[in-house]
C-alpha positions, 0 to 999 in steps of 0.5 A: 615198317609196321613197328615204326607206324605202331611206335609213331601211334604210341608217341602221338597218343601220349602227346594227345593225352598230355595235351588233353590233361593240360587243357582239360579236353576230354576229346583229346584224352579219349582219342589218345586212349583209343589210339594206344589201345589199337597200337597195343593190340597190334603189338600184342599179336607180334608178342604172342607170335614170338612167344609161341615160336620161342616156346615151341622151338625151345630157344632160351 
């Protein structure tokens, strides 16, 4: 469920950035960038947990 919410957030932020670029609206661009950074922060936690788990267990 968390992955789906993160994916929706990334898609929504990309749409906001594209709309902001086409209409030259800085507010949409800044909201999209902040939303992408929040979603990447959530994804980075899962990435590092999986990386550490795989490194400790030696799964190749």
